[in-house]
N, C-alpha and C positions, 0 to 999 in steps of 0.2 A: 750203491751210492748214486749211480746214474739215474735209477728209477726214482729215488727220493727227490733228486734235483728236478726231474721231469714233473713230479707232482707239485713242487714248489712253483715252478714256472706256470703250470696249469692254474693253480690257485691265484697267482698274481694276475694272470690274464683275465680271469673272471672278475676280480676286484677292480681292475682297470676299466673293464667294460661297464661296470655299474656306476663309476664316477660321473661320466658324462650325463647319464640318465638322471642322477640325483641333482647335479648342477642345473640341468635344463629345467627340471620341475620346480626347484626352489627359486630359480631366477624368474619365474613367471607368476609367482604368488602375488595376489593383491596385498597392499600394505594393510597390516592388521588394524582392526578397529578398537577404539576405546570409547565406550558409551558415554553420552552426556550424563552429567550428574542427575540423579532422580529429582523430580520436582518436589518442592516443599508445598505446604498448603498455600494456595493462592499465587503460586509462582509459575511463570511461563517456562516450560521445558520443551525446547524445539527439536528434540531428537527425532530422527527420521531420515529420509522417507522410507516407506515400507514397500512401495510399488517399484517394479523394475523399469517401467516405461510410462510416460505420460504423453498423450496426444491432445493438442488443442485444435479442434475443428472450428473453422469459421462458418457459422450458420446465421443468416440474417432473416428476420421475420418471425413473429411470435408463433404463427401456425406451424412453420417448419421446425422451429426449435422444440416446441411441445411434442410434435409427432416424433422427432428424433429421440426424445427422452422416453416416451411411452414405448417405442419400438425397441429400445435398448441400443440404438446406434450411438448414443452418448450416455455417459453415466452421470453427468452433472451439467447444470445450466448456470453459467455465470451471470447471464442477463436476468433481470428481475422478471419473475413469472407474472404475467398479466392477469388481472382480476377475472377476466372471462373464463380462464382455464382452471381457476382454483378448485372449484367444486369437483370437477372430473378428476383432477390430480389427487385431491384429498381422498377420493374413494378408491384409488389404486393402491393395493397393498404393497406393491413393489417400489413405490415412490414415497420419499419423505420430503416434506416441505419445511425448510428452516426459516425462521423469522429473526431478523437482526436490525437493530437501530441503524438508520442511515446517517452518514455524516453530511447531511445537507438540510436545507430549509428553503421554503418558499416565502417571498416577502414582497412588500410594496416599498419602493424607494421614492421618496418625495423630494422634489427640488426646492430646497429651503431658501433659495435666492429669489424665487418668484413670489410676489405678493398676491394674496395674503397668506400663502403657505409658509412664509417666513415666521408667522406667528405661532408659537408653540401651542397655545390653547386650541387653535383650529386643528392642528395635527392630532392632538390628544382627543378632540371631539370625534373626529373620524374613527380613530382607534376604538373609542368607546362604542361606536355604532356597529362595529364589526363583530359578528359571531364567529370566532375562530374555529370553534368545533364544527360548525356548519361548513365553513370554508375548507377545512381539512377533509371533511367527508366528501364534498364535491370534487376536490382535487384528487384524493386517493382512496375514496370509499372506505373500506374497512381497515386499511393499513395506514391511514394518516391520523395524526394527533396534533392538537393545538400547542403552539409555543409562543413565548414572548421574546426571548433573548435571541440575538443573532448567533449565539453559540447553541447548537442543539444539545439535548441531553446526552447524546452519544459522545460528547466531548469529555464526559466523566467529571473529574474533580474540578475542571475549569468552568463548567456550566453553573451558573448562579440561579438557583431555584427560588430565591427569596426576593426577586424583583417585584415591583408593582405589577399586578396582573391586569391585562386587557383581554383575557381569553373570553370571559362572559360578556355579552353585550350589556350596556348600561346607558340607555338613552337619557335618563335623568342626569347622570354625570356629564354627558355630552352637552346637554342644555345649560347646565350650570357653568361649564367652561366657556361656552359661547356668550352667555349673558355677561359674565364677568369681563370678557375681553372686548365687548362692544360690538358683537355681531348681531344686527337687528334686521328684521324684515321691514324694510322701508316702504315697499310698494304693495304690501298685502297679498302677495302671490304665494305665501307659505314658505318661500325660500329666503334665507337671510342674505343681506348684503354685508360686504366687508366694512370695517370701521370707517373707511374713507368714502363709503357709499357706493363702491363699485360692485358689479355683479361678478360671480365666479362659479365655477363647478370643478370638481376634482376629475380630471380626464385621465383615466388609467390606460396606459398603453400596454399591450401584451402581444405575444407571438401568435399569429393567426393559425399556425399549425397546431396549437393547443387551445381549443375553444373553451376548455374547462376553466381557464383563467378568467375569461370574460363572464362565464356563468357564476363563478364564485363571487365576483364583485357585484354583478347584477342582483344576486340574491340579498345583498346588503342594502339595496336601495330603499326599501320601505322604512327601515329604521333611520337611515340618513335623512329622508324626507320628514320623518316624524320629528327629528331634531332641527329641521329647517336647513338641511345641507343638500346640495345637488351633487350627483355623482354620475359619470358616464364612462363607457369603456370603448376603446378603439383598438381594433385588431390590425396589426402591422406585420408584414412579411418578416419572419424572424431573422433571416439572413441580413436584411437591410437594418432591422432594429439593432441587432447585436454587432453588426459590422460597421455601421455608420453612425447611428443615433446615440447609442449608449456612451460612446467614447468621444462624442463631439464636444468641443469647447467653443463657445458657451453651450451648455446643455439645453436642448430644445424642448424638453418635456416638463409637464407639471408632476407627473408620477408615472412610473413604469414598474411592471411586476414580472418577476422571473425567479429562478431558483439558483442557489449557490451550492457548490460542493466545497466543504471546508475540511479542516483537519482535526486532530485530537488535541491541539493546543489552542490557546486564545489569540494567536498572532493575527487572525483575521480582523480583530478589533482595531488594530493600528490603521486600517484602511480609512476609518472615519475621522481621523484627526484633521485639524485645520491645514497643516502643511501638505496634505494629500488632495486638497481641493483642486489645484491646477493640474494634477496628474490625470490623464484621460481615463485610465481604468482604476482610478483611486477612489476618492470620496465623491461618489456620484450624487450624494445628497446635498452637496454644497453647504454642509452644516458646520458651524463653528461653535465650540463650547470650550472655554478655558479650563473648566473643572475636569472635563473629559480628557482634554489634552494632557493635563497634569497627571491624571491617573494612568494614562497610557505611557507617559514618560517614565513613571515609576515601574510600571509593568515590564518595560523593555530594558531598563538599565539596572534595576536592583539586583543584587547578587543572592539575597536571601529568599528561599522558596516561599515562606509564609507571607513575606511582603509582596512578592509577585502575585501570589494567589489572591490576596486581599485587594490588590489594585485591579486585577482582572474582574473580580466580582463587583467592585465599585463602578468600574467603567460600564458594565452591563446595566447596573441600576440607573446610571445617568442616561444612557442611550434609550432605555425603555421608557423612562419618564418623559423624555423630550420628543420621542417619536419621529425622528428624521427618517428612520427606516422602521417599518412595521412588519416584523416577522409574523406569520400566522400558521404555518404548519411545518412539520417534519413528517417522516414516514418510515415504515419498516421496509427492508428489502426481503422479498420472498424468493428463495432459491429452491430449485428442485434437484433431487439426487436419487439415484437408484440405490435401493437397499436390499435387493434380492440376492446380490452376491457381495455387496460392500457393506462393511460394518457401519451402522448408523452413527454410533458414538464416536467414530473416528473422524467425522467431519467436524472441523473446528468451528464453533459459533460463539463468538465473544463480542461484547459491546464494541461497535465501531470496527469490527474486524471479522466480518462475516465470510460467507463462502462465495462472494462475488468479487469484483475487481479490487476491492479494498483489502482482500486477504491474499497475501503473497505466499502463504504456506499451506493451503489446502492440499496441494498435491503431495506434500511431504508427510502428511499425517494420515490420509485415508488408507485403509487396508482391507483386504479380502476377509470375508467371514471365515470362521473355522470350518474346515471340511471342504472349502471351495477348491476346485481344480487349480493347480498352480500355486497354492499357498504353502509355504514352508511351515510345517507344524511346530517347529522349534522357535523360529524367529518371527513368524507371522508375516513374512515378506512374500512378495511375488505379485504377478499380474500386470496387466496394462490397463490404465485408467484413462478414459476418454472424457475430456471436458470441452464445453462449448464456449466460444467467444463470439461476440456479436459483430465484430469487424476485424479486418486484417490489422496487424500491428503496423505502426507508422514507420518502423525502421528497426535496425539491430544495433544502433549506436547508443549506448547507455547515457552518453553525454548530451544527446539531442532528442531522443524519443522517450517521452515521459507521460503520454496519455494513459488513462486508466487501464485499457486493455493491454497496451504494450508493457506497462509496469507489471501487470498480473502475470504475463508470460516471462518477461526477461528477468524478473526478480529471482527466478529459479536458477539463472545463470550467474547473476550478480546480486548476491544477497546483502544483508545488512553490512555496513562497513566495520569500523573499529568497535563501536558499541552496539550491541544487539538491542532489540526493542521488545518490550514486554507489552503485548496487546491487551492484557488484562488490566494493568495499572497505568498504561500509557507512559512508561518511564524507561530509560535505558536499562539494559540488562546484559550482564556478561555472557549469558546463555545465547549462543547463536552467532555472536560477533567474532571478529578476528582477534580482539583483545579479551583475555579472560580476567584481567585485573588492571586497575589504573589508580593513580594518585593525583591529587590536585594541590598545587602550591600557589599561594597568592604572591604576586609580584607587585612592583610599584605601579605599573600601568596595565597590568593584565593578569592572566592566569596561566599557569604552566601545567599541562597535562602530560603525565608520563604513562604511556600504555605498555603493558606487557603482552606480547602476542602469543598465540598458540604456537607450540613448538619449542617454547622456552624450557619445558621440563617434560618428564615422562608421563605426567598425569594429564597433560593438555597437548594432544597430538597436533601437528601442524596442519594447516590447510594446504591443499595442493592445486596448482593450476591444471585445468582439464587437459592441456596438451603436454603436461609434465615438462614444460620448457623453462628456460632461465638458467642462471648460473648456480642455483642452489638445489639441484636435483628435483626441480618442479615445485619446491615449497614456496608459499607466499611469505615474504619476509618484510621486515621494517623498511628495506630499501624500496620495495614496491609501493609501500605507503608514502614514503618521502617523495618518490617520483610522482605519484598520482596527485597528491595535494599541490605540489608546486606546478605540475603540468596544468591542472585546472585553474590555478591562480594566474599563472603566466599567460595563459590563453584567454583569460576572462570569459570562461564558458558562461553563456547567458543564463542557464538554469541555476547557476551558483552565484549570481550577482550579489544577492543579499548576504549569503554566507561568506563570500570572499572578503568582505570588509571586516569580518571578525578574525581572519587569519593573519597573524603576524609572521610566523615561521613554522616549518615542519622539518625535523631533522631525525634521521635514523641514528640512534646511539650505538647500536650494534645490529646483529641480524634479527633480534627478537624484541628490541625496545625502541620505541619512537617517541620523540618529544614534540608536542605541539604547544605553541605559545599564542595566546589570543590577544587581540586588541580590546582592551576594556575588560570589565569584570561582571558583565551581565550574566544573569542566571541562564540566559539562552545561548551563551557561547558553546556550552557542551551540546545542547540540542542541535545547534547549527553545525558544529565541527565534528561531531562524533559519527556521522552517518554518511560521509562522502563516499562515492564509488572508489573502490580500490581496483586499479587496472594492472594487468601484467606488463611490467616494464619492458620485457623482452619483445613485446609486440608493439606497444604504443609509442615507444621512444623513436620508432621510425615513421610515425604518423605526423606529417608536417601540418596538415589541416584537420584538426579533430572535429570540426563542425561538418565538413563534407565527407568524412570517412564513413564508408558504408558498413564497415565491420563485417565482411562477408561470412566469416565463421566465428561467431562470438566465443571467446575463451574467458571463463571466470573460474570461481572456486566453489560455486553453489552446489546444491544437492543433485542437479541434473545437468547432463552434458548435451549440448546442441547436437542433434543428429541430422535432421533434414527439414526443409521447408518447401512447400509448394505454395507460392504467394497467392493469397486469397482463398486457399483451400484448407491447409493444415500446417501445424508445426509439431515435430516429434522430438522428444528428448528422452534420454536413457539415464538411469541412475548412475551417479558418479561413485565408482567403487571405492575411491579414496576420500570420500566426504568426511570431514573432520568430526561431524556430529552424527555420523551414521549409526544405524542399528547394528549391533554386533552380529557378525555372521552373514550379513546381507551383502551380496554382491550380484549385480545384474549379470556379471560375466561368469557366474558359478558354473553354468553348463559348459562354457568355453573352457574353463579351468579343468573341469572333469574330462572334457575331450582331449585336452592337452595331456592330462595324466594318463588317460587310456593310450594315447599315442606314445608317450614316453615309456610306459610299461611294455607296450607292444614292441617298440624298437629295442628296449633292453632285453626282452625275452629272445628276440631274433639274434641279437649280438651274442647272448649266452649260448644259444643253440649252435650258432656258427662256431664259436670258440670250442664248445664241447665236441662237435663233429670233427673239427680240425685237430683237436687234441687226440681223439680216438684214432684218427687216420695216422697222426704222427707216431703214436705209441705202437700201432701195428707195424708201421714201417721199421720201427726200432726192433 
């Protein structure tokens, strides 16, 4: 009987020795993944990322950037590949060049307050004399193309391709416009005078650092002279031109030429309304047109999508017909990427959402080729991807640092807010955002949006803060959303000045549901209010001055975790193993977990051996 009791004690000791090992291992497992829903045809599916680590190297200068790509020091260039290098890079079998429509356009702004440029017929006559195809070629050689609208084609559905075209030069049409408006050559020198008999010339100002602007307009001079119009160009230091002259009131120029970076919506068109004339960086054309103002009013206030779309197209027709601003080119972005070890098809290239600074998700989609060292054959994950950026980021505070390069980097920490964004259709999408569902209720004076956040059910795993902090086990909840929206509103964050006017209130209904009520019923309320930054309340509630906060170690819920930064040199991020839209089975800490497992097994075996030896010694003593 005594020996049986001894064996029972022995078995119990072994069982007890295994319990700590089991608890230690299971307590360190990463939170399991639930894959994002498969994409339907034409639908944006932001599952990812596949890489374990991403490094953004700061490399300035086309020569050095190109050399770094060719040598394999970087895998990807965010900066536009310069035309001088295209031929050599195209011949390199290890490099792929992507081409994406740019959300930008070059244009001529005419000061419509200055006589005789206040006369529409004169502005139209100059536009008829311009060969926009030639100007695009001079400006961007093989990657530029002619445009008429101040919204480029990359704006998708909002771009109106039915406007009156000034792309092809038409001197006869220019002459007809001038004759009808009373522009006559009074002194017989071949150049027309204004209807009041005064002499004039269109003096185009441009940045001296970009002489191609001057060349593009000089090339138009023969046709202008043929129509009886004088044109000249003046190069001005760009720092002075952009910093002093463009925003001066009254505006000191007849015409100035430069480029604009726009977005995938038509909100840029509001800039040219009459009420924006006195705004320094507003209506630089000094142009007033009541029909245009009415169209923009409808575009900005109507709730119905079709009505808003029609108004945006009408506004483009009016501004093209009146020529206060004469757009003449847009262009493609050419980006280079290594495809010797990285899968070419995994680089996202969509209209207006290419592989440069406008694309915040390249790093989450790219993956190693099959058979490459470090690639997980089951999940396709693994590897360190090195991207180039052309300048250091301006800061780590998402409320103040919003230039293109900073956005490109920091959006991996702070991704889309409540509503995700579909770069294919340029519309909100529940894929990728914090909310996986929402409803809209019309109120007397506004709209009520009820968002259901990830974490509300088993099919939609919660998002987790990178430091796993807060009162809810590290989960991003509706309380974080409520705090963030009211924090931004109460502090009147400058980057949100326009959007703040649309926000009436934001309240967390419970942990997973948040209600936002808008001021007014404009179609754009959702566009404005659905994408605000959501900040970790447990960190930012202690920040008294959000504008001056340096945010030394950014904490978000995006696909990558801030690891280290050497200012002016590089930024390194690692995959967030608890990312809510992550690839199943992918964890950058997999090797660490395996080492933990090996350690636990080793400790467990040691414990068992010690127990066995002790038991043998004890039995022998018996």
